N, C-alpha and C positions, 0 to 999 in steps of 0.2 A: 068272864068270871075270874076273879083274882085267885092266884095260886097261893095256898098257905105256905108261910115261911117256916122252914124247919129250924129248930133250935140247933146251935152249933154243937151241943153235947150229943144230940141224937145223930147228927151227920158224922161226927167223929166216931161214934160207936159203930155206925154202919161201915165206915172206912176200915176200922179195926177188924170187924167181922169179915168183910170182903177180903182183906189182906190175909187173914189167917186161913180162910178157906182156899184161897189161891195158893198159899204156901203149902198146904196139905196136899192139894192136887198136884202141884209141881214136884213135890218130894216123892209122891207115889209114882209119878211117871218116871222120875229119875231112878227109882229103885229097880225098875224093869228095863233100864237103859242097857244097850249092848256095849257101850263104851265105859261103863262103870258108874257108880253112884255119884262120886264127886264131880267127875267131868260132865256127866249128864245134868246134874243139878246146876253147875256153873253155867252151862249152855242155856238151860231153861231160865235161870235168873237173868242172864243177859237179855234174853228175849222179853222177859217181863219188864225189865228196865226200859227197853225201847217202847214197848206197848204202853206202859203207864205214862211215859213222857209224851207220846203222841196223843193220848187221850187228854192229858192235861193241856196240851197246846190247842187241840181242837175245841175243848170246852172253855178255853181262855181262863183257866184258873190262875189265881195269883199266888206267887210265892209268899211264904211267911204270913199266911192268914191266921186268924184266931182258932179256926177249926182245922181238922185234918182234911187233906184232899189228895189228889193223885200225885202231886209233887212229893208229899211226905211218904207216900207209898213207894215212889221211885227211889227215894233215899233209903228206905228199909230194904228194898230188893238189892240195891247197890252194896249195902253193908253186908248182906248175906253172900252176895257174889264175891266180894273181896275176902270174906272169911273162908269161903269154900275154896277160892283160888289159892289161898295160902296153903291149905291142906293138899291141894292138887299138885302144887309144885314142890312141896316139902317131902313127899313120899318118893320111893324108888320108882324109876321109870321102866 
């Protein structure tokens, strides 16, 4: 039986919702981190970058597709990671 093809807009919406839910979960775990919120969030973002990259490689997703995929999610996590790492290194130690 043939699988129904999803519209790119629906797939992109699913990626946005999945990414937002993961961000909320990671931020809530970082809030209870013993090393501090910014360092905990940076560590969790790094792990999310690795996880999303591995999933994209395993699923053989292409870069720069018309719809969003795990590579785009990886770029979003990397952006948050670099933003958080700026605040981690800017503050007093």
